[in-house]
Backbone atoms as SQL, in Angstrom:
CREATE TABLE atoms (id INTEGER PRIMARY KEY, chain TEXT, resi INTEGER, resn TEXT, atom TEXT, x REAL, y REAL, z REAL);
INSERT INTO atoms VALUES
  (1, 'A', 1, 'MET', 'N', 112.203, 100.206, 95.183),
  (2, 'A', 1, 'MET', 'CA', 111.996, 99.314, 95.694),
  (3, 'A', 1, 'MET', 'C', 113.187, 98.103, 94.914),
  (4, 'A', 2, 'ASN', 'N', 113.084, 97.428, 94.408),
  (5, 'A', 2, 'ASN', 'CA', 113.558, 95.850, 93.595),
  (6, 'A', 2, 'ASN', 'C', 112.530, 95.648, 92.842),
  (7, 'A', 3, 'GLU', 'N', 112.578, 94.960, 91.551),
  (8, 'A', 3, 'GLU', 'CA', 111.258, 94.654, 91.300),
  (9, 'A', 3, 'GLU', 'C', 111.330, 93.102, 91.612),
  (10, 'A', 4, 'THR', 'N', 109.279, 92.975, 91.081),
  (11, 'A', 4, 'THR', 'CA', 109.299, 91.961, 91.083),
  (12, 'A', 4, 'THR', 'C', 110.430, 90.465, 90.521),
  (13, 'A', 5, 'GLN', 'N', 110.631, 89.684, 91.130),
  (14, 'A', 5, 'GLN', 'CA', 112.384, 89.050, 91.369),
  (15, 'A', 5, 'GLN', 'C', 111.464, 87.722, 91.112),
  (16, 'A', 6, 'SER', 'N', 110.833, 87.103, 90.670),
  (17, 'A', 6, 'SER', 'CA', 110.168, 85.974, 90.360),
  (18, 'A', 6, 'SER', 'C', 110.883, 84.945, 90.474),
  (19, 'A', 7, 'LEU', 'N', 110.479, 85.261, 92.148),
  (20, 'A', 7, 'LEU', 'CA', 110.812, 84.756, 93.800),
  (21, 'A', 7, 'LEU', 'C', 109.142, 84.025, 93.567),
  (22, 'A', 8, 'VAL', 'N', 109.584, 82.740, 94.813),
  (23, 'A', 8, 'VAL', 'CA', 108.614, 82.503, 95.689),
  (24, 'A', 8, 'VAL', 'C', 108.297, 82.364, 96.688),
  (25, 'A', 9, 'LEU', 'N', 106.911, 82.126, 97.943),
  (26, 'A', 9, 'LEU', 'CA', 107.288, 82.126, 98.939),
  (27, 'A', 9, 'LEU', 'C', 106.458, 80.951, 99.228),
  (28, 'A', 10, 'LYS', 'N', 107.230, 79.423, 99.732),
  (29, 'A', 10, 'LYS', 'CA', 105.981, 78.866, 100.170),
  (30, 'A', 10, 'LYS', 'C', 106.475, 78.120, 101.779),
  (31, 'A', 11, 'ASN', 'N', 105.614, 77.971, 102.113),
  (32, 'A', 11, 'ASN', 'CA', 105.331, 77.426, 103.333),
  (33, 'A', 11, 'ASN', 'C', 105.821, 76.454, 103.478),
  (34, 'A', 12, 'THR', 'N', 107.052, 75.381, 103.647),
  (35, 'A', 12, 'THR', 'CA', 107.228, 74.143, 103.418),
  (36, 'A', 12, 'THR', 'C', 106.100, 73.197, 104.059),
  (37, 'A', 13, 'SER', 'N', 106.849, 73.445, 105.783),
  (38, 'A', 13, 'SER', 'CA', 105.516, 72.814, 106.341),
  (39, 'A', 13, 'SER', 'C', 104.423, 72.771, 106.062),
  (40, 'A', 14, 'LYS', 'N', 104.019, 72.913, 105.280),
  (41, 'A', 14, 'LYS', 'CA', 102.091, 73.012, 104.850),
  (42, 'A', 14, 'LYS', 'C', 102.017, 72.392, 103.636),
  (43, 'A', 15, 'ASN', 'N', 103.347, 73.419, 102.708),
  (44, 'A', 15, 'ASN', 'CA', 103.451, 72.264, 101.542),
  (45, 'A', 15, 'ASN', 'C', 102.018, 73.628, 101.389),
  (46, 'A', 16, 'LEU', 'N', 102.360, 74.355, 101.478),
  (47, 'A', 16, 'LEU', 'CA', 101.610, 75.451, 100.711),
  (48, 'A', 16, 'LEU', 'C', 102.266, 76.934, 99.430),
  (49, 'A', 17, 'THR', 'N', 101.413, 77.119, 99.120),
  (50, 'A', 17, 'THR', 'CA', 101.785, 78.301, 98.478),
  (51, 'A', 17, 'THR', 'C', 101.716, 79.411, 98.528),
  (52, 'A', 18, 'LEU', 'N', 102.627, 80.542, 98.944),
  (53, 'A', 18, 'LEU', 'CA', 102.007, 81.776, 100.475),
  (54, 'A', 18, 'LEU', 'C', 102.080, 83.192, 99.904),
  (55, 'A', 19, 'ALA', 'N', 102.832, 83.353, 98.706),
  (56, 'A', 19, 'ALA', 'CA', 102.577, 84.310, 97.620),
  (57, 'A', 19, 'ALA', 'C', 104.298, 84.589, 96.498),
  (58, 'A', 20, 'SER', 'N', 103.412, 83.630, 95.092),
  (59, 'A', 20, 'SER', 'CA', 103.918, 83.580, 93.938),
  (60, 'A', 20, 'SER', 'C', 105.253, 85.104, 92.904),
  (61, 'A', 21, 'HIS', 'N', 105.212, 85.601, 93.814),
  (62, 'A', 21, 'HIS', 'CA', 105.687, 87.264, 93.860),
  (63, 'A', 21, 'HIS', 'C', 106.223, 88.022, 94.662),
  (64, 'A', 22, 'VAL', 'N', 107.092, 87.640, 95.060),
  (65, 'A', 22, 'VAL', 'CA', 108.485, 87.918, 96.084),
  (66, 'A', 22, 'VAL', 'C', 109.116, 89.681, 96.291),
  (67, 'A', 23, 'GLU', 'N', 108.420, 90.187, 96.423),
  (68, 'A', 23, 'GLU', 'CA', 109.308, 92.084, 95.916),
  (69, 'A', 23, 'GLU', 'C', 109.982, 91.737, 96.979),
  (70, 'A', 24, 'VAL', 'N', 111.362, 92.849, 97.438),
  (71, 'A', 24, 'VAL', 'CA', 112.009, 92.590, 98.650),
  (72, 'A', 24, 'VAL', 'C', 112.928, 93.939, 98.822),
  (73, 'A', 25, 'ALA', 'N', 112.864, 94.442, 99.547),
  (74, 'A', 25, 'ALA', 'CA', 113.222, 95.309, 100.187),
  (75, 'A', 25, 'ALA', 'C', 114.473, 94.758, 101.083),
  (76, 'A', 26, 'SER', 'N', 115.573, 95.105, 100.538),
  (77, 'A', 26, 'SER', 'CA', 116.664, 95.158, 101.397),
  (78, 'A', 26, 'SER', 'C', 117.822, 96.553, 101.150),
  (79, 'A', 27, 'THR', 'N', 118.122, 97.073, 100.892),
  (80, 'A', 27, 'THR', 'CA', 118.556, 98.853, 101.372),
  (81, 'A', 27, 'THR', 'C', 117.682, 99.433, 102.172),
  (82, 'A', 28, 'ILE', 'N', 118.784, 100.674, 102.980),
  (83, 'A', 28, 'ILE', 'CA', 118.109, 101.213, 103.794),
  (84, 'A', 28, 'ILE', 'C', 116.262, 102.042, 103.006),
  (85, 'A', 29, 'GLU', 'N', 116.745, 102.545, 102.166),
  (86, 'A', 29, 'GLU', 'CA', 115.482, 103.232, 102.046),
  (87, 'A', 29, 'GLU', 'C', 114.309, 103.065, 101.587),
  (88, 'A', 30, 'GLU', 'N', 114.813, 101.573, 100.779),
  (89, 'A', 30, 'GLU', 'CA', 113.686, 100.146, 100.782),
  (90, 'A', 30, 'GLU', 'C', 113.308, 99.891, 102.071),
  (91, 'A', 31, 'ARG', 'N', 113.693, 99.414, 103.365),
  (92, 'A', 31, 'ARG', 'CA', 113.368, 98.961, 104.094),
  (93, 'A', 31, 'ARG', 'C', 112.411, 99.987, 104.645),
  (94, 'A', 32, 'ALA', 'N', 112.758, 101.468, 104.414),
  (95, 'A', 32, 'ALA', 'CA', 111.989, 101.924, 104.723),
  (96, 'A', 32, 'ALA', 'C', 111.006, 102.962, 104.449),
  (97, 'A', 33, 'ARG', 'N', 111.205, 102.990, 103.336),
  (98, 'A', 33, 'ARG', 'CA', 109.300, 103.101, 101.954),
  (99, 'A', 33, 'ARG', 'C', 108.433, 101.948, 102.383),
  (100, 'A', 34, 'GLY', 'N', 109.068, 100.687, 102.487),
  (101, 'A', 34, 'GLY', 'CA', 107.758, 99.185, 102.728),
  (102, 'A', 34, 'GLY', 'C', 107.028, 100.114, 101.488),
  (103, 'A', 35, 'LEU', 'N', 105.570, 98.965, 101.699),
  (104, 'A', 35, 'LEU', 'CA', 105.092, 100.129, 101.552),
  (105, 'A', 35, 'LEU', 'C', 103.809, 101.659, 101.501),
  (106, 'A', 36, 'LEU', 'N', 104.186, 102.700, 102.520),
  (107, 'A', 36, 'LEU', 'CA', 103.664, 103.432, 102.126),
  (108, 'A', 36, 'LEU', 'C', 103.639, 104.532, 100.271),
  (109, 'A', 37, 'GLY', 'N', 102.574, 104.512, 100.416),
  (110, 'A', 37, 'GLY', 'CA', 102.231, 105.850, 99.657),
  (111, 'A', 37, 'GLY', 'C', 101.976, 104.438, 98.456),
  (112, 'A', 38, 'ARG', 'N', 100.976, 103.283, 98.966),
  (113, 'A', 38, 'ARG', 'CA', 100.776, 102.066, 97.826),
  (114, 'A', 38, 'ARG', 'C', 99.221, 101.991, 98.685),
  (115, 'A', 39, 'ASP', 'N', 98.149, 101.922, 98.047),
  (116, 'A', 39, 'ASP', 'CA', 96.621, 102.024, 98.171),
  (117, 'A', 39, 'ASP', 'C', 96.492, 100.060, 97.677),
  (118, 'A', 40, 'THR', 'N', 96.840, 99.357, 97.848),
  (119, 'A', 40, 'THR', 'CA', 97.061, 97.947, 98.415),
  (120, 'A', 40, 'THR', 'C', 98.177, 97.880, 97.845),
  (121, 'A', 41, 'LEU', 'N', 97.990, 95.839, 97.101),
  (122, 'A', 41, 'LEU', 'CA', 99.379, 94.426, 96.689),
  (123, 'A', 41, 'LEU', 'C', 98.153, 93.753, 95.675),
  (124, 'A', 42, 'PRO', 'N', 99.030, 93.625, 95.036),
  (125, 'A', 42, 'PRO', 'CA', 98.448, 92.350, 94.161),
  (126, 'A', 42, 'PRO', 'C', 97.423, 91.055, 95.020),
  (127, 'A', 43, 'ASP', 'N', 96.800, 89.377, 94.885),
  (128, 'A', 43, 'ASP', 'CA', 96.738, 88.309, 95.032),
  (129, 'A', 43, 'ASP', 'C', 98.250, 88.190, 94.718),
  (130, 'A', 44, 'LYS', 'N', 99.197, 87.457, 96.534),
  (131, 'A', 44, 'LYS', 'CA', 99.530, 86.190, 95.854),
  (132, 'A', 44, 'LYS', 'C', 101.087, 87.671, 95.887),
  (133, 'A', 45, 'TYR', 'N', 101.128, 87.895, 95.820),
  (134, 'A', 45, 'TYR', 'CA', 101.730, 89.390, 95.852),
  (135, 'A', 45, 'TYR', 'C', 102.369, 89.567, 97.865),
  (136, 'A', 46, 'CYS', 'N', 103.793, 89.857, 98.442),
  (137, 'A', 46, 'CYS', 'CA', 104.238, 89.907, 99.460),
  (138, 'A', 46, 'CYS', 'C', 105.628, 91.179, 99.061),
  (139, 'A', 47, 'LEU', 'N', 105.892, 91.331, 99.799),
  (140, 'A', 47, 'LEU', 'CA', 107.004, 92.264, 100.294),
  (141, 'A', 47, 'LEU', 'C', 107.561, 91.552, 101.460),
  (142, 'A', 48, 'TRP', 'N', 109.345, 91.892, 100.896),
  (143, 'A', 48, 'TRP', 'CA', 110.137, 90.948, 102.329),
  (144, 'A', 48, 'TRP', 'C', 111.058, 91.728, 102.503),
  (145, 'A', 49, 'ILE', 'N', 110.607, 91.997, 103.692),
  (146, 'A', 49, 'ILE', 'CA', 111.921, 93.152, 103.906),
  (147, 'A', 49, 'ILE', 'C', 112.801, 93.075, 104.836),
  (148, 'A', 50, 'HIS', 'N', 113.412, 92.814, 104.828),
  (149, 'A', 50, 'HIS', 'CA', 114.881, 92.608, 104.537),
  (150, 'A', 50, 'HIS', 'C', 115.230, 93.369, 105.988),
  (151, 'A', 51, 'ARG', 'N', 115.905, 92.580, 107.345),
  (152, 'A', 51, 'ARG', 'CA', 116.494, 92.862, 108.284),
  (153, 'A', 51, 'ARG', 'C', 115.586, 93.853, 108.928),
  (154, 'A', 52, 'CYS', 'N', 114.670, 93.179, 110.082),
  (155, 'A', 52, 'CYS', 'CA', 113.193, 93.606, 109.920),
  (156, 'A', 52, 'CYS', 'C', 113.395, 92.202, 111.412),
  (157, 'A', 53, 'ARG', 'N', 113.054, 93.667, 112.910),
  (158, 'A', 53, 'ARG', 'CA', 112.133, 93.050, 114.114),
  (159, 'A', 53, 'ARG', 'C', 111.502, 93.164, 113.968),
  (160, 'A', 54, 'SER', 'N', 110.552, 94.766, 113.855),
  (161, 'A', 54, 'SER', 'CA', 109.998, 95.531, 114.058),
  (162, 'A', 54, 'SER', 'C', 108.646, 96.385, 113.254),
  (163, 'A', 55, 'ILE', 'N', 106.820, 96.150, 112.362),
  (164, 'A', 55, 'ILE', 'CA', 107.174, 97.226, 111.295),
  (165, 'A', 55, 'ILE', 'C', 106.472, 98.023, 112.818),
  (166, 'A', 56, 'HIS', 'N', 105.923, 99.296, 111.566),
  (167, 'A', 56, 'HIS', 'CA', 104.969, 100.048, 111.606),
  (168, 'A', 56, 'HIS', 'C', 103.599, 99.658, 110.535),
  (169, 'A', 57, 'THR', 'N', 102.750, 100.682, 110.754),
  (170, 'A', 57, 'THR', 'CA', 101.644, 101.401, 109.744),
  (171, 'A', 57, 'THR', 'C', 101.801, 102.920, 110.112),
  (172, 'A', 58, 'PHE', 'N', 102.074, 103.315, 110.171),
  (173, 'A', 58, 'PHE', 'CA', 102.649, 104.201, 109.696),
  (174, 'A', 58, 'PHE', 'C', 101.685, 105.423, 109.121),
  (175, 'A', 59, 'PHE', 'N', 100.392, 105.893, 108.416),
  (176, 'A', 59, 'PHE', 'CA', 100.493, 106.956, 107.394),
  (177, 'A', 59, 'PHE', 'C', 100.516, 105.503, 105.993),
  (178, 'A', 60, 'MET', 'N', 99.316, 103.655, 106.372),
  (179, 'A', 60, 'MET', 'CA', 99.922, 102.850, 105.680),
  (180, 'A', 60, 'MET', 'C', 98.101, 103.495, 105.264),
  (181, 'A', 61, 'ARG', 'N', 97.869, 103.454, 103.714),
  (182, 'A', 61, 'ARG', 'CA', 96.302, 103.901, 103.214),
  (183, 'A', 61, 'ARG', 'C', 95.186, 101.781, 103.277),
  (184, 'A', 62, 'PHE', 'N', 96.012, 101.079, 103.573),
  (185, 'A', 62, 'PHE', 'CA', 95.596, 99.367, 103.858),
  (186, 'A', 62, 'PHE', 'C', 95.497, 99.184, 104.598),
  (187, 'A', 63, 'ARG', 'N', 95.219, 97.310, 105.342),
  (188, 'A', 63, 'ARG', 'CA', 95.913, 96.992, 106.578),
  (189, 'A', 63, 'ARG', 'C', 96.292, 95.870, 105.749),
  (190, 'A', 64, 'ILE', 'N', 96.992, 95.436, 106.757),
  (191, 'A', 64, 'ILE', 'CA', 98.258, 94.270, 105.940),
  (192, 'A', 64, 'ILE', 'C', 98.235, 93.682, 106.966),
  (193, 'A', 65, 'ASP', 'N', 98.589, 91.900, 106.564),
  (194, 'A', 65, 'ASP', 'CA', 99.848, 90.624, 106.905),
  (195, 'A', 65, 'ASP', 'C', 100.643, 90.956, 107.306),
  (196, 'A', 66, 'VAL', 'N', 101.069, 90.199, 108.573),
  (197, 'A', 66, 'VAL', 'CA', 102.650, 90.445, 108.560),
  (198, 'A', 66, 'VAL', 'C', 102.923, 88.956, 109.066),
  (199, 'A', 67, 'ILE', 'N', 104.616, 87.789, 108.664),
  (200, 'A', 67, 'ILE', 'CA', 104.640, 87.260, 108.642),
  (201, 'A', 67, 'ILE', 'C', 106.188, 86.965, 109.309),
  (202, 'A', 68, 'PHE', 'N', 106.674, 87.132, 111.091),
  (203, 'A', 68, 'PHE', 'CA', 108.550, 87.409, 111.364),
  (204, 'A', 68, 'PHE', 'C', 108.778, 86.210, 110.726),
  (205, 'A', 69, 'VAL', 'N', 109.665, 86.172, 110.234),
  (206, 'A', 69, 'VAL', 'CA', 110.954, 84.554, 110.806),
  (207, 'A', 69, 'VAL', 'C', 112.338, 84.782, 110.644),
  (208, 'A', 70, 'ASP', 'N', 112.658, 84.444, 111.503),
  (209, 'A', 70, 'ASP', 'CA', 114.677, 84.248, 112.152),
  (210, 'A', 70, 'ASP', 'C', 115.863, 84.311, 110.437),
  (211, 'A', 71, 'GLN', 'N', 116.413, 83.570, 110.749),
  (212, 'A', 71, 'GLN', 'CA', 117.666, 83.513, 109.948),
  (213, 'A', 71, 'GLN', 'C', 116.886, 82.696, 109.067),
  (214, 'A', 72, 'ASN', 'N', 116.789, 81.301, 109.605),
  (215, 'A', 72, 'ASN', 'CA', 116.209, 80.143, 108.648),
  (216, 'A', 72, 'ASN', 'C', 115.654, 80.164, 108.320),
  (217, 'A', 73, 'LEU', 'N', 114.564, 81.531, 107.664),
  (218, 'A', 73, 'LEU', 'CA', 113.086, 81.761, 107.734),
  (219, 'A', 73, 'LEU', 'C', 112.037, 80.263, 108.324),
  (220, 'A', 74, 'LYS', 'N', 111.910, 80.358, 109.492),
  (221, 'A', 74, 'LYS', 'CA', 111.070, 80.265, 110.240),
  (222, 'A', 74, 'LYS', 'C', 110.767, 80.988, 111.862),
  (223, 'A', 75, 'VAL', 'N', 109.308, 80.382, 110.928),
  (224, 'A', 75, 'VAL', 'CA', 107.920, 82.041, 111.660),
  (225, 'A', 75, 'VAL', 'C', 107.945, 81.975, 112.880),
  (226, 'A', 76, 'THR', 'N', 108.576, 83.403, 113.182),
  (227, 'A', 76, 'THR', 'CA', 108.506, 83.339, 114.615),
  (228, 'A', 76, 'THR', 'C', 106.875, 84.229, 114.932),
  (229, 'A', 77, 'ALA', 'N', 106.639, 84.610, 114.074),
  (230, 'A', 77, 'ALA', 'CA', 105.224, 85.506, 114.460),
  (231, 'A', 77, 'ALA', 'C', 103.703, 85.791, 113.257),
  (232, 'A', 78, 'VAL', 'N', 102.885, 85.984, 113.712),
  (233, 'A', 78, 'VAL', 'CA', 101.807, 86.117, 112.771),
  (234, 'A', 78, 'VAL', 'C', 100.924, 87.089, 113.374),
  (235, 'A', 79, 'LYS', 'N', 101.104, 88.002, 112.604),
  (236, 'A', 79, 'LYS', 'CA', 100.058, 89.348, 112.900),
  (237, 'A', 79, 'LYS', 'C', 99.131, 89.229, 111.201),
  (238, 'A', 80, 'LYS', 'N', 98.429, 89.299, 111.517),
  (239, 'A', 80, 'LYS', 'CA', 96.990, 89.379, 110.826),
  (240, 'A', 80, 'LYS', 'C', 95.645, 90.570, 110.718),
  (241, 'A', 81, 'ASN', 'N', 96.019, 91.028, 109.981),
  (242, 'A', 81, 'ASN', 'CA', 94.468, 91.900, 109.835),
  (243, 'A', 81, 'ASN', 'C', 94.636, 93.377, 110.013),
  (244, 'A', 82, 'LEU', 'N', 96.440, 94.106, 110.247),
  (245, 'A', 82, 'LEU', 'CA', 97.389, 95.726, 110.916),
  (246, 'A', 82, 'LEU', 'C', 96.387, 96.181, 110.771),
  (247, 'A', 83, 'PRO', 'N', 95.647, 97.140, 111.525),
  (248, 'A', 83, 'PRO', 'CA', 95.192, 98.233, 111.160),
  (249, 'A', 83, 'PRO', 'C', 96.824, 98.822, 111.292),
  (250, 'A', 84, 'LYS', 'N', 95.865, 100.496, 110.269),
  (251, 'A', 84, 'LYS', 'CA', 97.101, 101.804, 110.150),
  (252, 'A', 84, 'LYS', 'C', 97.374, 102.323, 111.734),
  (253, 'A', 85, 'TRP', 'N', 98.714, 103.045, 111.989),
  (254, 'A', 85, 'TRP', 'CA', 98.767, 103.401, 112.827),
  (255, 'A', 85, 'TRP', 'C', 98.787, 102.110, 114.214),
  (256, 'A', 86, 'CYS', 'N', 99.268, 101.079, 113.350),
  (257, 'A', 86, 'CYS', 'CA', 100.114, 100.981, 114.972),
  (258, 'A', 86, 'CYS', 'C', 101.641, 100.676, 114.525),
  (259, 'A', 87, 'LEU', 'N', 101.849, 100.276, 115.493),
  (260, 'A', 87, 'LEU', 'CA', 103.908, 99.564, 115.562),
  (261, 'A', 87, 'LEU', 'C', 103.360, 97.510, 116.038),
  (262, 'A', 88, 'THR', 'N', 104.490, 96.781, 115.882),
  (263, 'A', 88, 'THR', 'CA', 103.961, 95.886, 115.932),
  (264, 'A', 88, 'THR', 'C', 105.518, 94.978, 114.912),
  (265, 'A', 89, 'TRP', 'N', 106.010, 93.831, 116.385),
  (266, 'A', 89, 'TRP', 'CA', 107.118, 93.283, 116.616),
  (267, 'A', 89, 'TRP', 'C', 107.167, 91.688, 115.920),
  (268, 'A', 90, 'GLY', 'N', 108.058, 91.096, 115.672),
  (269, 'A', 90, 'GLY', 'CA', 108.144, 89.974, 115.641),
  (270, 'A', 90, 'GLY', 'C', 108.862, 88.600, 116.269),
  (271, 'A', 91, 'GLY', 'N', 109.928, 89.565, 118.027),
  (272, 'A', 91, 'GLY', 'CA', 110.220, 88.483, 118.439),
  (273, 'A', 91, 'GLY', 'C', 111.699, 89.455, 118.544),
  (274, 'A', 92, 'LEU', 'N', 112.141, 88.620, 119.529),
  (275, 'A', 92, 'LEU', 'CA', 113.989, 88.376, 119.371),
  (276, 'A', 92, 'LEU', 'C', 114.013, 88.560, 118.543),
  (277, 'A', 93, 'ARG', 'N', 114.176, 86.942, 118.707),
  (278, 'A', 93, 'ARG', 'CA', 114.506, 85.834, 116.828),
  (279, 'A', 93, 'ARG', 'C', 114.544, 87.004, 115.597),
  (280, 'A', 94, 'ALA', 'N', 113.487, 87.378, 115.319),
  (281, 'A', 94, 'ALA', 'CA', 112.697, 87.939, 114.643),
  (282, 'A', 94, 'ALA', 'C', 114.062, 88.249, 113.207),
  (283, 'A', 95, 'LYS', 'N', 114.590, 88.264, 112.159),
  (284, 'A', 95, 'LYS', 'CA', 115.267, 89.166, 110.923),
  (285, 'A', 95, 'LYS', 'C', 114.674, 89.493, 110.017),
  (286, 'A', 96, 'SER', 'N', 113.200, 89.008, 109.592),
  (287, 'A', 96, 'SER', 'CA', 112.859, 90.066, 108.310),
  (288, 'A', 96, 'SER', 'C', 111.578, 89.519, 108.551),
  (289, 'A', 97, 'CYS', 'N', 110.539, 90.087, 107.370),
  (290, 'A', 97, 'CYS', 'CA', 109.332, 89.593, 107.707),
  (291, 'A', 97, 'CYS', 'C', 108.734, 90.101, 106.517),
  (292, 'A', 98, 'PHE', 'N', 107.377, 89.101, 105.517),
  (293, 'A', 98, 'PHE', 'CA', 106.965, 89.411, 105.004),
  (294, 'A', 98, 'PHE', 'C', 105.571, 90.464, 105.008),
  (295, 'A', 99, 'GLU', 'N', 105.200, 91.232, 104.262),
  (296, 'A', 99, 'GLU', 'CA', 103.487, 92.058, 104.160),
  (297, 'A', 99, 'GLU', 'C', 103.203, 91.473, 103.238),
  (298, 'A', 100, 'PHE', 'N', 101.807, 91.747, 103.237),
  (299, 'A', 100, 'PHE', 'CA', 100.760, 91.013, 102.330),
  (300, 'A', 100, 'PHE', 'C', 99.160, 91.559, 102.791),
  (301, 'A', 101, 'LYS', 'N', 98.952, 92.268, 101.795),
  (302, 'A', 101, 'LYS', 'CA', 98.269, 93.208, 102.300),
  (303, 'A', 101, 'LYS', 'C', 96.393, 91.932, 102.938),
  (304, 'A', 102, 'ALA', 'N', 95.643, 92.548, 103.695),
  (305, 'A', 102, 'ALA', 'CA', 94.563, 91.823, 105.104),
  (306, 'A', 102, 'ALA', 'C', 94.409, 90.367, 104.817),
  (307, 'A', 103, 'PHE', 'N', 94.316, 89.904, 105.237),
  (308, 'A', 103, 'PHE', 'CA', 93.189, 88.455, 104.437),
  (309, 'A', 103, 'PHE', 'C', 93.512, 87.591, 103.912),
  (310, 'A', 104, 'SER', 'N', 95.335, 88.043, 103.068),
  (311, 'A', 104, 'SER', 'CA', 95.889, 87.368, 102.459),
  (312, 'A', 104, 'SER', 'C', 96.438, 85.534, 102.989),
  (313, 'A', 105, 'ILE', 'N', 96.449, 85.799, 104.012),
  (314, 'A', 105, 'ILE', 'CA', 97.163, 84.530, 104.749),
  (315, 'A', 105, 'ILE', 'C', 96.555, 84.384, 106.485),
  (316, 'A', 106, 'THR', 'N', 94.931, 84.154, 106.042),
  (317, 'A', 106, 'THR', 'CA', 94.676, 83.412, 107.305),
  (318, 'A', 106, 'THR', 'C', 93.738, 81.947, 106.565),
  (319, 'A', 107, 'GLU', 'N', 93.797, 81.931, 105.266),
  (320, 'A', 107, 'GLU', 'CA', 93.298, 81.088, 104.821),
  (321, 'A', 107, 'GLU', 'C', 94.507, 79.393, 104.978),
  (322, 'A', 108, 'LEU', 'N', 95.822, 79.993, 104.603),
  (323, 'A', 108, 'LEU', 'CA', 96.409, 79.446, 104.267),
  (324, 'A', 108, 'LEU', 'C', 97.632, 78.996, 105.696),
  (325, 'A', 109, 'GLN', 'N', 96.855, 80.269, 106.822),
  (326, 'A', 109, 'GLN', 'CA', 96.993, 78.683, 108.265),
  (327, 'A', 109, 'GLN', 'C', 98.575, 78.908, 108.542),
  (328, 'A', 110, 'VAL', 'N', 99.302, 79.706, 108.959),
  (329, 'A', 110, 'VAL', 'CA', 101.133, 80.226, 108.449),
  (330, 'A', 110, 'VAL', 'C', 100.631, 80.962, 109.911),
  (331, 'A', 111, 'GLU', 'N', 101.771, 79.615, 110.830),
  (332, 'A', 111, 'GLU', 'CA', 101.351, 79.309, 112.427),
  (333, 'A', 111, 'GLU', 'C', 103.092, 79.533, 112.590),
  (334, 'A', 112, 'LYS', 'N', 103.140, 79.915, 113.808),
  (335, 'A', 112, 'LYS', 'CA', 105.011, 79.936, 113.993),
  (336, 'A', 112, 'LYS', 'C', 105.433, 78.943, 114.255),
  (337, 'A', 113, 'GLY', 'N', 106.107, 78.509, 113.957),
  (338, 'A', 113, 'GLY', 'CA', 107.909, 77.618, 113.860),
  (339, 'A', 113, 'GLY', 'C', 107.130, 77.198, 112.207),
  (340, 'A', 114, 'ASP', 'N', 106.338, 77.170, 111.711),
  (341, 'A', 114, 'ASP', 'CA', 106.477, 77.587, 110.459),
  (342, 'A', 114, 'ASP', 'C', 107.523, 77.216, 109.841),
  (343, 'A', 115, 'ILE', 'N', 108.090, 76.621, 108.387),
  (344, 'A', 115, 'ILE', 'CA', 109.822, 77.199, 108.095),
  (345, 'A', 115, 'ILE', 'C', 109.259, 77.404, 106.086),
  (346, 'A', 116, 'LEU', 'N', 110.075, 78.067, 106.490),
  (347, 'A', 116, 'LEU', 'CA', 108.880, 79.053, 105.019),
  (348, 'A', 116, 'LEU', 'C', 110.690, 78.428, 103.628),
  (349, 'A', 117, 'TYR', 'N', 110.437, 78.552, 102.846),
  (350, 'A', 117, 'TYR', 'CA', 111.668, 78.733, 101.699),
  (351, 'A', 117, 'TYR', 'C', 110.995, 80.355, 100.589),
  (352, 'A', 118, 'VAL', 'N', 111.848, 80.967, 100.402),
  (353, 'A', 118, 'VAL', 'CA', 112.096, 81.931, 98.947),
  (354, 'A', 118, 'VAL', 'C', 112.472, 81.602, 97.598),
  (355, 'A', 119, 'GLY', 'N', 112.271, 80.847, 96.884),
  (356, 'A', 119, 'GLY', 'CA', 113.337, 80.894, 95.951),
  (357, 'A', 119, 'GLY', 'C', 112.313, 80.390, 94.566),
  (358, 'A', 120, 'ASN', 'N', 113.191, 80.285, 93.672),
  (359, 'A', 120, 'ASN', 'CA', 112.597, 79.911, 91.940),
  (360, 'A', 120, 'ASN', 'C', 111.541, 79.400, 91.991);
């Protein structure tokens, strides 16, 4: 898994910072591993999985929130508080997703159609 790359994730539609640390999973191995083996994630931290329309939470140790986005980082789906042992997808237009520990995005009111930004 790539180290945290000093990237931030912002919801430009609502002028909110969703994560102050974005870890990127872009290789086959990183994407397959995802958050497996971790006990939790720090606050304001997320994993950005590239080339990903669906995810599973098999063998996960904690619940997660997920934001699926298209190639322009427009939100296609928001999944909150996903339990272990489930499958979910972000729709036909989804190209990647951001995974957070559960309840991280609840207060931020991220909605389908919002535009996100990843940068320094």
